[in-house]
C-alpha positions in Angstrom: -59.8 -9.6 -20.3 -56.3 -9.0 -21.6 -55.2 -12.2 -24.0 -51.1 -12.2 -26.1 -50.7 -13.4 -28.6 -47.3 -15.4 -30.1 -46.7 -15.0 -33.6 -44.1 -15.2 -36.5 -44.2 -13.2 -39.7 -42.5 -12.6 -42.7 -41.6 -9.4 -42.8 -40.6 -9.3 -46.4 -44.3 -8.0 -47.8 -45.1 -5.4 -45.1 -43.7 -1.7 -44.1 -42.5 -2.7 -40.3 -45.0 -3.7 -37.2 -46.9 -0.6 -37.2 -49.9 0.1 -38.7 -49.3 2.8 -41.6 -51.6 5.1 -43.3 -51.2 4.2 -47.2 -48.7 1.0 -46.7 -49.7 -2.9 -45.0 -47.8 -3.6 -41.9 -48.4 -6.7 -39.6 -50.8 -5.4 -36.9 -52.7 -4.2 -39.3 -53.3 -7.7 -40.9 -54.1 -8.7 -37.1 -56.5 -6.0 -36.3 -58.4 -7.3 -39.6 -58.8 -10.6 -37.8 -59.6 -9.4 -34.7 -62.6 -6.8 -36.3 -64.2 -10.2 -39.1 -64.0 -12.7 -34.9 -65.4 -9.7 -32.7 -67.2 -7.1 -35.3 -65.5 -4.3 -34.3 -62.4 -2.7 -34.4 -59.9 -4.5 -31.2 -56.8 -2.7 -31.1 -53.3 -4.0 -30.3 -49.8 -3.5 -28.5 -47.1 -4.9 -30.5 -44.1 -5.7 -27.8 -41.9 -3.5 -30.6 -41.9 -1.5 -33.9 -39.8 -3.8 -36.6 -39.2 -2.1 -39.5 -40.1 -2.2 -42.7 -38.7 -5.6 -43.9 -37.4 -7.3 -40.7 -38.6 -10.8 -39.9 -39.5 -11.9 -36.8 -39.1 -15.5 -35.2 -41.1 -14.7 -31.9 -43.3 -11.5 -31.7 -45.8 -10.9 -29.3 -48.7 -8.7 -29.1 -51.6 -8.0 -26.2 -55.6 -6.8 -26.6 -58.8 -6.5 -24.7 -62.1 -8.0 -24.7 -64.8 -8.2 -22.7 -65.6 -11.6 -22.8 -63.8 -14.9 -22.1 -62.0 -16.2 -25.7 -61.4 -19.8 -26.6 -58.1 -19.4 -26.8 -58.1 -22.4 -29.0 -60.2 -21.4 -31.3 -58.6 -18.0 -32.0 -55.7 -19.2 -32.4 -57.3 -21.9 -35.1 -59.0 -18.4 -36.7 -56.1 -16.1 -36.8 -54.0 -18.7 -38.9 -57.1 -19.7 -41.6 -57.7 -16.1 -42.1 -54.0 -14.6 -41.7 -51.9 -14.2 -45.1 -49.1 -17.2 -45.2 -46.2 -15.2 -44.4 -48.1 -14.7 -40.6 -48.3 -17.5 -37.7 -50.0 -17.7 -34.6 -48.8 -20.4 -32.5 -50.8 -19.3 -29.0 -52.8 -17.1 -27.4 -52.6 -17.4 -23.8 -54.6 -14.9 -20.8 -52.3 -12.4 -19.0 -53.7 -9.9 -15.9 -55.2 -7.0 -16.5 -51.8 -5.2 -16.1 -49.7 -7.5 -18.4 -48.3 -5.0 -21.5 -46.7 -6.8 -24.9 -44.1 -3.9 -25.1 -43.5 -2.8 -20.8 -43.5 -6.4 -19.4 -40.6 -7.5 -21.2 -37.5 -8.4 -19.8 -35.5 -9.4 -22.9 -35.7 -8.9 -26.1 -33.2 -11.2 -28.1 -32.6 -10.2 -31.8 -29.9 -11.9 -34.3 -28.5 -10.8 -38.4 -27.5 -13.1 -40.2 -24.6 -12.8 -42.4 -23.3 -14.6 -45.9 -20.1 -14.5 -47.6 -20.7 -17.4 -50.2 -23.6 -16.3 -53.2 -26.1 -18.8 -52.4 -30.1 -18.2 -53.5 -31.4 -19.9 -50.6 -29.9 -17.5 -48.1 -31.1 -14.6 -49.6 -34.4 -13.3 -48.6 -33.0 -13.2 -44.5 -29.5 -13.2 -44.5 -27.3 -10.9 -45.8 -24.5 -11.1 -48.1 -21.5 -10.1 -47.7 -18.4 -9.4 -50.8 -15.3 -8.6 -47.5 -13.8 -11.2 -45.8 -14.7 -10.1 -42.0 -11.9 -11.3 -39.5 -14.6 -12.5 -36.3 -12.4 -12.6 -33.3 -11.7 -8.9 -32.9 -15.4 -8.2 -33.7 -16.3 -10.3 -31.4 -14.1 -8.3 -28.9 -15.3 -4.8 -30.2 -19.6 -6.6 -29.5 -18.4 -7.7 -25.5 -17.2 -4.1 -24.9 -21.0 -3.3 -26.1 -21.9 -4.6 -22.2 -19.5 -2.3 -20.9 -22.1 0.9 -21.3 -25.6 1.6 -21.5 -25.8 4.6 -23.5 -26.5 4.0 -27.2 -27.5 6.4 -28.8 -24.1 6.5 -31.5 -26.6 3.8 -32.8 -30.5 5.4 -32.4 -31.6 6.4 -35.6 -32.0 10.0 -36.0 -35.0 12.4 -34.8 -36.3 9.0 -33.3 -37.7 11.4 -29.8 -36.4 8.4 -27.4 -37.1 9.4 -23.9 -34.2 7.3 -23.2 -30.9 5.6 -25.2 -30.0 3.7 -22.1 -30.1 0.1 -22.9 -28.8 -3.4 -21.0 -27.4 -5.4 -23.2 -26.6 -8.8 -21.9 -25.6 -11.1 -24.8 -23.4 -10.2 -27.7 -21.5 -12.9 -30.3 -21.1 -13.8 -33.7 -21.0 -17.4 -33.8 -20.4 -19.5 -37.2 -23.5 -21.4 -38.3 -21.3 -22.9 -41.3 -18.3 -22.2 -43.7 -19.8 -19.4 -45.2 -22.3 -18.3 -42.6 -22.3 -16.3 -39.9 -25.1 -15.1 -37.3 -25.2 -12.1 -34.5 -27.2 -13.3 -31.0 -27.7 -9.8 -29.3 -30.4 -9.4 -26.0 -31.1 -6.5 -23.6 -33.8 -5.7 -22.0 -34.7 -2.7 -24.8 -33.8 -1.8 -28.2 -33.3 1.4 -30.0 -34.8 2.1 -33.3 -32.5 0.7 -36.1 -29.9 0.0 -33.0 -29.1 -3.5 -33.9 -28.3 -3.0 -37.3 -26.6 0.3 -36.7 -23.9 -2.1 -34.1 -23.9 -4.7 -36.6 -23.1 -2.3 -39.5 -20.2 -0.9 -36.6 -18.7 -3.9 -36.0 -18.6 -4.8 -39.7 -16.0 -1.8 -39.5 -14.6 -3.7 -37.3 -14.3 -6.9 -39.3 -12.5 -5.0 -41.7 -10.0 -3.2 -39.7 -11.4 0.4 -40.7 -12.1 0.6 -36.8 -9.7 -0.9 -34.0 -12.1 -2.2 -31.0 -11.1 0.7 -29.0 -12.2 2.8 -31.8 -15.4 0.6 -31.5 -15.8 1.8 -28.2 -15.2 5.0 -28.3 -18.0 5.3 -30.7 -20.1 4.5 -28.1 -19.1 7.0 -25.9 -19.1 9.5 -28.0 -23.1 9.3 -28.6 -22.9 10.5 -32.4 -25.1 8.2 -35.2 -22.8 9.7 -36.9 -19.8 8.1 -36.3 -21.6 4.6 -36.4 -20.9 2.3 -39.2 -23.9 2.5 -42.0 -27.7 0.5 -41.2 -27.4 -3.4 -42.6 -30.3 -4.3 -44.9 -33.0 -5.2 -43.3 -33.2 -8.5 -44.5 -30.9 -10.1 -41.9 -32.5 -9.1 -39.1 -34.6 -11.8 -36.6 -36.9 -10.6 -33.8 -35.6 -13.8 -32.0 -37.8 -13.9 -28.8 -39.4 -11.6 -26.2 -39.0 -13.1 -22.2 -42.0 -12.1 -19.9 -42.0 -12.7 -15.9 -43.8 -15.6 -15.2 -46.5 -12.8 -12.5 -48.5 -12.0 -15.5 -49.6 -14.9 -16.1 -52.8 -16.2 -14.2 -51.7 -18.8 -11.8 -55.2 -20.6 -11.6 -54.6 -23.9 -14.4 -58.5 -23.2 -15.9 -57.1 -19.7 -16.6 -54.2 -20.2 -18.3 -56.2 -22.7 -20.6 -59.1 -20.8 -21.6 
């Protein structure tokens, strides 16, 4: 039987989502708990691979076990045994063909900037020291939705089968006098893509690039033409969307 785990984590202390040979990861922490509960190794598959230091308000992963699971009990045990910086909100049954990674239809990331010193924002946002023109940054961000090939924002040597992504939302919004949030939604993202987009939009906001030049960067497909990759601390995986069809239609199975 296959189950989805819905979880959140503070990525500060982890070398990303994916298990690493010589570094701690979120995936490893979850698999440790499953090993304790099932007395064997139970692999999990995540919806994506957040990088070192990146946070998630919502990550989803799946695992398989032969016997039916008590989802309420599993959620409780996860939260008892996991470190304080990882929490599980629920465990739910899904159909056998459901896949946390490939069944997702949309993913949303947020990136946070703050422009005035604030010690309480420091772990979860990027401090920026120069004035930015967010109006022109939004003009440039809107151009992302006209294109689908984002090789220019992909980390070099990532070995992607394709650089095609369909972006449906990209917008900067103010959260306060000196705080800004960039929200971006797509069907999939390339490695380091959001942080590279933010870095390039910041070049637009500093008037180093015009929106037209930003579009030229996209068309170039050249990572060296785009801006710097912004620090991981400001990036959150915010939401993942799945079709209803992957969940059991029988209410009793949904509650199992």
